[in-house]
C-alpha positions, 0 to 999 in steps of 0.5 A: 380266712377264718374269723369268729362271729356271734350266732343265734339259735335255739338250745336243745331245750328250745330256749333262745341262745347265742355262741361264738362260732368259727367261720372259715371261708375260701374265695375261688377265682379263675380265668374263666369265671365271670366273678369270684366264688365264696365258699363258707363253713360255720360251726363250733370252734372245737370242731375246727378239723371237721369244719375244714373238711366240710369246707374242702368238700364245698370247694371241691364241689364248687370247682367241679360244678361251677368252674369246670363247665366254663373251661373250654375243652382245649384248655382242660386237662 
């Protein structure tokens, strides 16, 4: 799911500023998870392809590190 939100930070010149950022999030569920996992990536709307790539990496890492170890050996492929 994607949506826009206003984020605040410092500009390159050190002044306070705000901008609309694109937020892409994924919810991961599984049979062996005690709860759902949410993975989120935020950035400039003009970098949506890069945001999607980084979100994919986060999803991959979450599955390998948090879901993988919970799967019983007889159920894993």
